[in-house]
N, C-alpha and C positions, 0 to 999 in steps of 0.2 A: 548858898552859895551856888549849889550846884541846880537850886529852884531858876536864878536868877540866868545862867548857862545856858538851863536849856530854854527858856522865854524868848533870849536872844536869838538863837539857833533858828527857832519858829516864827520868830517876825524877818528873818533874814529869809528864809525858805520861802515864806509868803511871798514878802517884796520880789524876791528871785522869781517867782515863779509867774508874779502878776507880769514881771519884766518880759519874761520868755513868750506871756500870752497875749503883750503886746505887741510882738515882734511877729504874729500869725495870725490874718486875719482877713474876710473872704474879700476877691478882689470883683471889682464889676468894672464894665468898659465897653465900648462901642468902637468898632471899625471901619473906616472912613475912606474914602478918595481924597485928594487934597481940595476939590472943590465943596468939600462936605456931605458927598453921596454915598448912603450906607453901603457896606460890601457884605453880603451873605456868602457862607461857606466858607469864612475864612478859620484856620486851623489856629488856636493860640494853645501852646503848650508851655507850661514851667513844671521843672522836676519830672514826677511821673504820671501827672495830671494834663489831659487836653479836653478841648471841646471845640466847638466852633462857633461861629456867629451866625445870628437867624438874622431873617429878612429886614430887620432893621438894624442891622448892623453891630446887635448888642451879644455881649457873651458875660457869663458868670464862672467863677472859679472859686471853690471853698479850700479854706485854709492855708492861705499862701503867705510863705515865710518872706517876712521883709529882704529886700536886696537880690532876690533871686533873679536870674535870667530869664525872661519872657522872650516865646521866639514864637511870631505872627508869620503863615504864609498864604498865601491865597494864589490861583493859578492867573497869570495875567499882571502879576504885582510883585516889584523886588520884595525880597524877605527882608522883615525890620524885626530888629533885638532889642532890649531894653530891660532895666532894672526896675522891679516890679516895686509900689509903692502903695503896700494894701489900705484899706478905707478910703482911696481918692477913686471916683469915677471916672477913669481915667478915658482919653479919645485917642486913639490908635489912628494916624494917618499912614497910609500906606501910597508908594507910588507905581504910577502903572510902568510896566517894561514894553518899551518898543523892540525888546529884542526877545528871539525863539529861543533862549537858552534856557531860560527857567518856564517855559511852558510844558505842560505834562504832555509825554509821551507812550502809546499803550507800548508795552511789551509784555512778552508772554510770560502769562499770570501773574500780572501786575501791571506797575506804570512806573514811569522814571522819568526826568529829564534830558535835554541833550548837554548840558552841565555835565551830570555826572553818568551819564550813559556809559558803560565799557564798549557797546557792540554797537553796528552800524546798524540805523533805524531812518528811514526816508518815511516824511509824512508828508500827506496829501489831505488840505483840510476842507472844512465844508462848503466854505467860502470859494475857492477854486473848483471845487464840484459843480455846485448850485452855478456859476459863471458859464457854464457848457450846456447848450441845448442836446442832452445825448441821451438815451434809455440804456445805457450802458454803462456802468460805474465803471469797469475796466479804461473804456476810453477818456475817465477824467486824468489817468495816470500818465498817457504816451507827452513825452518830452519834459516832465515835471522830475521825474526819480531817475538819478544814475544808476546805472548797472542794469536797468532795467529796459528790454526792447518790448515795444508791443504795435503789431500790425492791422489792420482788419484784414478778415480774409474776403469780405465782401460790401457792397454799400447796400444790399438789402436789407432790412429794417428785421433787429434779433437777431444777424448773425455772428457767427461765432468772432476771436479773436487770438491772432499767433501771441503767445507771451512767453518770454523766457527772462530770467533772472540770471544772469552773471553768466552767459550761455550754455551752452549743450554739452553735456557730460556723459549721455549712453550712446553706446557705438548701432545699437539696433533698436529704432524706435518703437517697432511693431512688438516689442517685449517689454521695455523699460522705459517709461515716460520720463520728461521732466520738467512738468507741468508744477509748478509750485501749490504749496497747501493753502488752501483759503479756510480761514475762520470768520463766522461771524457772530460776534457776541458771544465767543468762547464755543461754537458749535462748530465742530469740522465740515465745511460743507463738501463732503465726498460727491456730490456730483460735478463740481469742480468747473475746468472751463473745456471739459469735452462734450463734445456735441451731442445733444442730448435725441436728437430726429434718428429714427428708424430709416424714414420713406424719404426719397430724392425730392427735392424741391430749388427754388430759384436760389436758394442759400448755398447749396451745392449742388452742381451738374453732376456730379458722383459721388457717392458713398464713401467717405474716408478722407473727403478734398473738403476741407470748411464744414459749412451746416449751420443747427442752431445755438446759440449759447446758452446754457441755465443762467449764467450770473445774467441775463437782461430781467430775469425773473425776481431782482433786486431792485426797488427804487429807490434812485440815486438821490432822492430829497429827505430819505431819510437818514441819511448817513452823516456824522458826525465827524469820522475822519478815516481815513485810509493809511495802515503803517506798511511800509514793505520793509519785512526783516531780510537782512543776506548773509549773515558771518555767523561764524560758530558760534561765537557768543551768545548770538542774537537768537541764533536757530537751533542748536544742541538740544534744546532743553525737549526740544518734539521729536528728538531720536530722526525715526526712518521717516516720517513724514514731514519733515523739515529739509530733506537733504537738497532741493530745488530752490530754498526760500521760501518764505511765507508770508502771506497778506491777511493783515488781519484789518476786517472792517467792521468798525464799531457805529454802532446806530446814535440816535438821538436818545437823551435822558430827560428827564424832566429838571427844573430847576426850582429851586424856592422863591417866591415872589408872588406878587398880583398875577392872578390869571390872565392869559392873554391867548387873543384868538390869531395865527399869521395867516395869511391867504396870500397865495402867490399864483398865476395865472400868465399864459403865453401862448403864442401862436405864432407859427413861422411855416416856410418855405424851404425846399431843396431841389437842387438840379445836379446833375452831372458836373464836379467839377474841373474834370481835363477831360481833352477829346483828341481824337486823331483825325487827321483828314485821312480820308477815302477816297477812288477813282472814280470820278462820273461817270455817266453811262457812254459818254463816247471815247472816254479815258480807258474804259472797260473794252470796250468793242475794238479798237486799236490794239490792246494787248492781246486779246485774242487771236485776231487776224496777224499780228505778227508773231505768234507761238507756232501757228499751222505755217507759217512762210517759213519760219526757219528749222521746221523739220518736214519741209516739202512735201505738206500735203496742205491741199485744197479744201475750206470749208464747206460740208457738205450737209443736205437735209434727207439723207439716206439713213436709217439708223444702223445699218450695216455696213457703214463707210466706215472707213478709219477716221476721217474727216468731220463724222458728225457734229455739228455745234448749232441746235434750232435756237440758242440762243441769241444768236449773231447774223441767221439765216432766215429763221421763220416768227420770230419774238419780234414785237414791237422793239426798234433801237432808238424810238427818239422818246421811251418812257423813261424816266429817269427817276427813281425812288432812294433819299437818303435815310437806309435803314437804321443808320446812328442815330437819328433826328426822328424818326418814327417810332423805334421802340424804347431809346432811351432819353427823348428829350421832352418827357411830360415831367409836371413840377409837381412836386410832390409833398403835400399839407402833414404839419404838425399843429397839435393842439394839445396843452398842458396844465393840469389842474391841481393844484397842492392845497388842502387844510390842516392845521394842526392847532390845537390845542395843548396850552403848556401853564404849569403852576405848581402851587403847593406851599408847605408849611418847611420848617426848619427840620423837622421829623421824617416828614412825608411828602416826598413829590411826585410827580405823575407828566405823562406825555404820550397824547393820542394824535394820530395823525392817519390822511385817508387821502389818495392822491387818484387820479384818472392820466393819461397818457396813450392818444391816439396818433399813428402816424403812417401817411400812406408811401406808396412805394414812387417811382419813376416811371413803372411798366404801364400803371393804370391807377387812376383814383378810387377804382373797383374795387381793388385789396388794401388790406389795412392791417396792422399791427396795433392790437387796443388791451391795454393792460390798467386792471384797477388794485388798489392795494390798501394796506391796512395795516398800521403799526401801533401799536402799545408800549408805553413803558413804567414801570410802579418801581420807585427806590423809597424803601424806610428803615429809621433806626430808631429804635426805642429811646427812651429818655434818659436811661442808663447808658447808654452807647456802649451797651454789649450785646445787642442784637442788630442785624444789619438784613434786609429781607432786598433782592433786586428780581424784578421777574418783567420780562420782556419777551416781545414776540413780534408775528408777523404774517401776513398771509399776502399772497401776490397771484392774481389770476390773471393770465394774459392769452390771447386768442391771436395767432397770427393767422390772418389768410392771404396765400400765396399762390404760384402757378409753379407748375411743375420742371419750369426750366428757366435758367436763367439767358434773358432774351440776349444778352450780350453776344451771345457765342453765335447770333443769327446776323452781326451785322456784316459778315463776309458777303451774303447772300450776292446771286448780281442783280447790280441795282436798276435791270429792266424786267424784274418779275415781276409778274403780272399775280395780283394778290387778290380781289373780288372782281367779279364779271358786273355786267352793265346792272343788275338786279341789286348789285351789293351783296351777292353772297358770295363766300369762302371759293377760290378756284384751286385747284389744282393740276391742270393744265392747260396749255395753249397752243393752238394750232394743232390740235390732236397729239400732241406729244407732253408725255405725263412728266410732272417734275422731277420725280424721283428716277427716272432713266436715265438723269443727267446730273451725274457727282451727288445722286442721293439727297436731291432738294427736296426740302417740306416746307410747307406754308407757314410762318411763326406765327401768323394770326390764329392759328387754330390752336396755339398753346393755350390764350384767353378762355379756352373751354374746357381746360384741363385744372380743375380745381384741387387746390393744395389746402387743407390746414390741422396749424400745429396746435393744440393747447396744453398749456402747463397749468399745475398749480403747484405753488411752494408755500408750504407752511415749516415756521421755523417759530423757536422758542427756548427760553432760557429761564433758569427760578436759580438764583445764589441764595445760599443761607449762611449766614456767618455767626458765630457767636465767640466773645471775648472770655473764656475760660479763667482767666488768672493774668491781669496785669496786658502785658503785651501778646499772651498768649492765646491764637485765635481759631477757630476750627470753620472750614470754611466746605459747604456742598454746592457743587454746582451738577445741575439735571438737564441735561440740554435734547432737543427731540428735533428733527427735521423730515418732514417727508414730502420728496419731491416726486411729482408724478406727469404724465404726456400722454396724449391722446391726440393723433393723429390719423386724418384719412385724406387720399387721393384719389379724384376720381377720373376717368379715362370714356367720355361720353361718344358716341359716334359721331358725332359732328366734330371731334378733333383728329377723326382717322381719317387720312387718303383713300378716297372709295377704291383704287386700284389695289390697295393692301386690305381691305377687308374680307376678304377669303380667309387671309391667316391670323388678323390684327381684327381681334374682338372687342367690344367694349368691357371693360375689366375696371375693378376699384381694388384698392389696399385699404388696411386699416392696422395699427399698429397702435400698442398702446406698453407703457412700461410706469415703474417705482422705484422709487431708491427709499428705503424709509430706515433712518440712523437716530438710534440712541446711545447719549452717553451718560456715565457718572463718573464725575470726577471729584473726592473727598481731597480735601487739601489741610496742611496747618501749617502756619506761617507764626515765626518768632521773632523778637527784635528786642534789642537789650542795649542798655550802653554798655561798652568795655573801652577801658582807658577813653580816650580821647575820641574813640570813634564810636559807630554804631555798627552793630550786627544784625543781619536779617537774614534769616532763617526759611525755607519754604522745603514742605516734603508733601507729597501726594500721588495719587495714581489715576488711571485712566481705563476706564472700562466701556467699550465700543463694540456695537455690533450694526451689521449691515445688512439689508435685506436687498437683494434686488432682482426683477424679475420683468420681462419684457415678451410680448406675445404678437407675431405679425401674421396676418390675415391675408391672402392673395384670392382675390376671386375675379373669375371671366365668366364670357358666353352667356352675358347677360342678354335677353330677350327684348328690354326696351331699355332706354336710356333712363325712365323713369324710377327702374327698380337698382339704379347704380348702390345707395346708401344701403340696402339690404343684400346681404352677400347669402342669405338664404334661397335667395333667385337666381343665383350662379348655376350655370353649367357644372363648373368646376371650381374645387378650393382647395389651396394647399394652405398649410398652417404652420408654423415652428414655434417653440415657447422655449424661453431660457428663464432659469432660475438659479440665483448663487447667494451664496451665505458668506460673511468675511467677520470673523471675530478679531480682534484688538486687546490687547492690553499692557499696560505697563506700569513703571512705578519711575517718578523722578523727582527731582531736587534742586534747592539751585542754594548757596550758600553767597552773600554779600557783603562785604564791608568796607565802609565808608569812615575815612581816619579825615574828621575835621573838613569835609569836601575836598580834600588835596589829593590821599592817595585811595584809588578804588581798587578792590579786586570782586572780579567775579564768578565763580564755579558751578558748574549745571554739570547733571548727570543725568540718563535715560536709559532703562534696561527697557526692551520691548520685545513683545512676544506677537507673530500673527501667522495667521492662519493661510498664508498664502504659499507657504515653506511647507516644505516638508517632515518628519517628527527628525528630532537631535538637528533640527536647522531653523525651530522657529523662533527661539531668541538669541538678542544681542546687546552688545552694550554701545550705550554712544556718551559722549560726554564734552565738555569744552571749559576752556579757562581763560578769564580775560579781566586784563588790566589797564587802569589809566591812572596817570598823574596828571593832576591840573596844575601845572607848571606857574601860573600866573599868579597862584596863593601863596609862593614863595616871595618874602621881603627883598632877598635879592635880586629876583627876578623885575620887580614893579621900582626898584630902585635903580637898575641899569637900563630895562628899556620901559620908560612909563607911556609911551604909545602904545602898548601890548596892555590890551583891557582884558584881554582871557587868552589862557594857552594850553592845550591838553595834547599829550602822548597816548596813545591808546594801541593797544593790539591784543589779541587773539587768535588761541589756535585749538581745535578741536575735530571731532570725528561725528558724521552722522553716516546714515544709510539710504537705502532708499528699495522700498518694498511696491512702488507702482507697476506692479507687473499684475499679467489675469490671473484670477482665482482657477485653483485646480492643476494648474498646468503640471501639476508634478506628479501626477495621477494620469494611469492609461483612461482615456477618453473616448468615447463613442458617440454617434449618432445613426439617426433613423436612417436603414437604404431603400430607397426606389424600388429594390427588387425583393421578393418575397421565396421563400423555400419553403417547399410544400403547402402553399397559402397561408404560412407565416410571415409576420413581418420579421426582418432583420436587421441587425445593426453592422457597423461599419466601421472601426476604430479611425481617430481622427488626429489622436495625439499619443506619443510614446511616454512612458512614464520614465523620470527622473528622481528622485527623493533628494538628492544630494546637493542640488545648487542653493543657494545662500543670497546672502544680500551683495548689492552693490554696496562698496566703502566709498564714502567721500571725505575724503580730509583736506581741512580749511586753515589757511593762514591769512592772516590780513595785519597792515602796521598802517597807523595811522597819525595825523596830527591837525589839531583844528585850533584855529589864531581868530584873536579879534582885535582890530585897531580901532583906537580912537573912540572909547568907550562902545565898543562892537557895532560901529557902523560901517564897517567893513569888517567882512566876515568871512574864511577861508578854510577848507578843510579838504585835506588831501588823503587818499585812501589807496594804499597798495594792496590787492590781493592774489590768493592762490588758492585755485583748488583741483586737486587731481582726485579721479575717481579711477577707482581698482575693482577688482572682482565682478569685470564687465559680464552680463549675461549676454547670451547670443545665442542665435540658432547654429546648431553645429549639423553640416550636412552629413549625413549616414548615406553608406551601400545601399543601390537600389533592390538589393538581397533582403534587406531589412523590413521592406515594405512600408518603409517610412522616408521620406525625403529628408528630416533634420528632428535634431532631439535638442531639447535647450539645455545651456550648461553653462558655467561659469567659465571666464577666460584670465589670466592675468594681464590683459592690458589693461593699459595705463592712456588714462584722456587728462590733461590741464587744461584749465581756463585760469586765463591770468590776465591782471590790468591795472589801470589807473583811473581811480573816480575823484573828480575834482569840483568841488561844488564854491560860488565866489555869489555872496550875497552883499549888496550895499547899499546904504540908504543915501542917497545921492542929495535930496534936499528934505530937510526936517520942518519947515514952517509952521505955523500957525493955519495958513491958509491954503499951502501949498506942500502938497510931500512929493517924494518920487522913490522910490527904490527899484531893485533892479534884482534877480535871481539867474545864475548863469551854472548849468551844469553839462559836465563833458564827460564821456568815457570813453578812454582808450583800452578793448580788449583785445585778447589774443588767446584763440584756442588750437592746440597741438595734438596731436596722437604721440605720445612719447614711445610707447611701445605695445605690439601684438605680436606674440609668437605665432611662427609658420605662416602669416599673411600671406605671401604669395601664394602657397597652397590651399587657400581657404576662399569660399564663395566671395569674401567682402573685398578679393583682391583688387576689383575695379573699382572701389567707391573710395577706398581709403589709403591712403599714403604716409607711412611712419616720418615723421618730423613734420606733417600737413595738419591743417585744422579738418576737422569730421565733413567741413560742406566743401573740399578740396574740389575745383570744380579737374577731372582725371578725363580728358577728352584729346580727340586730333587736335592740333595746332592749325588754325586756317591761314591760309596762306594769299587768299585773297582771289582775284577772276581773272583768270588767265588770257592775257592782252588778246592772243592769237585763236584760243578755241572758245573762249566767253564762257567757260566752264570752271565752277569754284575748286580748287586746287587745296591741298592740304599736305602738311609734311610726313614724308615716308621717313620716319625716324630709322628703322631698320635698312632702308632702301631695296627690300624685296618685290618692289613693285605693286604690293597688295596692301590695302589699307584693311589692317584689321586692329584688334587689342595691343597686339605687340608696338603699336605706334601711339598709344595713349600717352600723355605724360601730364603732370600737375602744372595748370594753367591757371593759376588762382583759387581765389575762395569766394565764397559766398556770405562771408562775415563781414559785418561793418569794419572798414577802418577805426571810426569813431562815430560817438550820436553824441546825442543829448539837446537841450531846450535852453530859448533865452525868455524868461518872463520880464514883463514890468508892471509896474502898479504905480499909479498917478493919480492922487486927491488934489481937484483945484475946486476950494470952495464947497459947492454941493455936487460937484460932477467928481464921479470915479470912473478911469478908465486903464483896464486890464489887458494887458496881449501877450501872447505864448508864440514865440517859433520854434520850431522842431525842425531839427536836421539832422542827418544822416549821409555819410560816405561810405559810399558801397557799391558792389558790382552785383546784378542781378538779369533775369531771363528778359530777353527782350523780345520785340513783335515777332521774331525769326522762330521762337521757339515754340510759339504756338501754328503759326502758317507756314511752318516749312515742309508739312504735311502735304500742301496744298503749291504745285507750281506756279509761276508767275506766267501767266497764257492758258490757266486750265479755267473750267466755270466756276469758279471762286473770287469775290473781288476782293481786293486790294488794301494795305493804306499806299498813298500816294509815293510815300519813300521809295516803292519798288520803279519809280521811272527811271531811277538811275541806273540803269542796265547798260550791261554790251550789247551792242548793235551790231557792230563788223569788226575787222581784224585790228587792234590796234588801240582801240577805246580803252579808258583807265574805270572803271566801272565799280559801282560796290554789289550790284544785284546780277547774276548770271543771265545769259542769253534766256528770252521769252522760250516756252515750250507748252505745247498744247498736250503733253503727255506721251507722244510718240516718237521721242528722241531717248530712248536708253541710257547712253552716258550723260544727260543733264537729268533723269530721273536719278540717279545710282548719288551726282554729285549733291543733291540736294536731299532726296528723299531717307537717305544712308547715309553718307557719310557727313553731310551738313550737321543732322540729326546727332552725330557724336562729336561734333567739334566746338570750339569754344565760341564761333561764331553766332552762339545763340545767346551769348553775353556780352554785356556791354555795361560803362558805367550807369548806374539808379541811382546816384546822387542828388539829394533834395534840399529845399529849407523852403518848409510851409509854415505860414502863417495861421498856426493850428486852431487858434481861438482867439478872439476880442469880447472884453464885455463892457459895454458902455453904459454906465448907471447915472442916474439925476435922485438924491436924495433929496425929498420932500420937506422943505425948513420946517424947523421946530415951532415955528410960531403960526405957520398952517396948521400940522398935526396938530396943535393944542385947540385949535378952533374946531376942526375934525374930530375931535376927541380922537384921535388915533397915534399908535405908538409910530415906532418906525419902519418908515415907508419910502419907496423908491420906485422909479418908472426905470425898463433899462433893454437894452436891446444887444443880443447876445448872438455869436456868428461862432461857428465852425468850418474849416477847412478852408478859409476863404482867399486862400492864394496860394500857388506853388511854382517856385524857381527851380527849375530843372531843364537839364539838357536829355532825358530819356528818351528812348526811342519806343515808347508804345501806350497803353492808355495812362497806367499810372504810374509811376515807381516803386509803390507801398504794395498792390496788389500783383503785380508784374504779371499780369495773365490776361491777354489781348481778348478772352473771353469769358471776362467776371466782372461784374457792374464794379468801376471804382467807387472810393469814399464820394461821398457827397457833400455840396457846400450849402450846408443851412442858415439862415436868417431867421432869429425868432425876435419878436418885441413882446414886453410884458409889464406888469405890474407886482408890485408886493406891497401888501397893505398889513399894519398891525392893529388889532384891535384891544 
């Protein structure tokens, strides 16, 4: 009997094991589109297994239990879940998504999606970048990102841009800067947005104002996307480096599939987009004569006479030169060629690209900015899926040939100035009178002989290695390197020097070079696990960075021949300066993210930073943030009650970041070489007083937002309210004279607040098969305030800032118009003491924009694609008077025709005071002293600019197949096409009468894929 029972149990066990085995089997399948095209790179996961589809869309999973839930995800497609049926060769069809909610967004040390993101991250795609004929990728962001302001400092090729994320937070920008952190494929780009040039050129008439941008050494065609990180949740994991926001630049990577070659070529031209009417010679002469008449003086040919005016008494007054047209009226030309090779298998993908860009300027086509670039990337994953490798890098060589000064500053020369003699030689005098003797005038054509060359090399590389230690425990190591170098020269030959000044102004040349080398190592450990009905993701990592910077400047003069200018050893006098700096940075960081059914999301980050820019005991600080989101559209009660809401999310964050964007070694006693000697020995003089007690500026960021999708996300609305408070401000504290120093750096408990509202609205207006139209609108309403500044009235900042007002407050005399009886500018005497001085300053508005944003449209009609972007900004800015106020209307300087609205006789109601040739003391004080301290220099600088237009024709597939081509198109792209503004000046963006404004560019090109 026992034998039978044992046999029955054995048989039942065998049957049961066969049933269990039958319920587990290998799973094969294919992932494809609705139309049957294979999808590569899709992630298929079940239980603890995961794989990706190959180039043919196929995948394979071992030992899958029947009835398990299979999840399939892929960028650009709607996630799909289904119950597995082992032993079947299944086909999974994914629906392409027309929404951006599930597109991958790059975040700090990872990726996310807009649907699941708890922070504020804006994204600009490669398509949007490619539609703009630009050289600097930052230009592609203007008008496209809420909370981000960008303005050009000059229209000269390669010129730097001003950029701010959510306003200015530092009081003293000579100490602590507000530039965002730039990261390229994980590399901290320490050169950032600070101009690299050490010599003056047409990109900056004065050092410290404008300059050449290091970011011009990044090829826009190599960029896959640019993410702008703004709130604490997105930036706090970067600690002190993320205080002013972060801009992540991700370059293009290889994709699995057939090897393809893409070539993109365009050619275009540029002209000055906006101008201002100047006085003609007849108007200029009339202005000069009226000025002398008002002064009671007769114009004279005698240099010793107060009425000396050779421009209207000796020089040809029938000659009329439009300096604006002569100096800025040239047409600049641009050409661009890009080629890339892309392909790979499921396990290894590659991308190699090269580019060339050449761009001349409107001064002369003899000067050009030429840029050659090379970029590569290699991605590999082992067959076991445990080991991953990403290796990418690039090299850009930029040679920018310029002139020594922006010729825009010469458009106010007398229009009858003689520039060449009968033989075509440059002239420096007429009728025996040197130009320099009249208002220090020079010949602007001589500037073309002053050659400036700025060469840069930018080498960057990133190696990322990953290994799956156990299940979802992954070890990663990132090794990054960046080497940014510049080499400059400026030659000033005798042919560019006024002969009358040659006795003390000799031919000279300047040379400068700099190098900034940065290496980084970032080991990371990531872990993910299913906990309850959610997924927990943990990240732990550290950063080690070293940055070495050096620059050398050599000034050589007293050359015996212009032929020797490139050889400083031939100079009679040489002076040099050398600067070397070393910066160390270390940090540990972490992130804890929990996702409960894609419905409840929480994200916590921390970082402990150490910076060598602070003294002992002050070098380390802790930063962190917490963010949370609730996708309430996943609640059945919401979908039932509000079926028209297809997506809804509430999110918020709070965190603390710091700021170490200060100079190296400022906490130490610093010295420099002195020009005097002591007993024949070289000497040193102190330049900086030590203070090792100052520490980090602290930024506290708070944000709340709501995101709503309507009608299957055809309408998407995002509204974010933010508040950022910056405390522990670094300032230059004024010291008594007996200390021997003017100031010392220290922290002040001043408090600066930036707050505002960011609104983003996107709509899919028409979604037909042959006609599609979508619109995106973003608008930012910012507000900046100085909340507290102890003892402000007794500090040297009292004339700059006012508590309760923005940092850009206009503290000045209130302009009250032109006196109808005297014809002079008048101003409000606040204390009625009859004297205009600092006690009469008032807060009279500010230079912060009231609001700004952009409106973009994308229209597809059959094979035609049209995209256009309007950028707008409501603001007050410096008008033309701010630059020409030093030139009295009536003196030897041409002025805008706006000055013709002047006072001429008692009772006149005019905007410009009476003309004066410079001999009326009251008129001189009213303009050159009081007007320069008044709000008359500011006016409405609002504008609406058609920033970008891109029209493309996609070559039909029937034709490309015959030509054996892939995706190909013909296109026309335009930049700064139209500006609508009432601004009184050259351009409301640059707001400088003597700076070349942004150029209007039109380019025609073709893209071919083989």
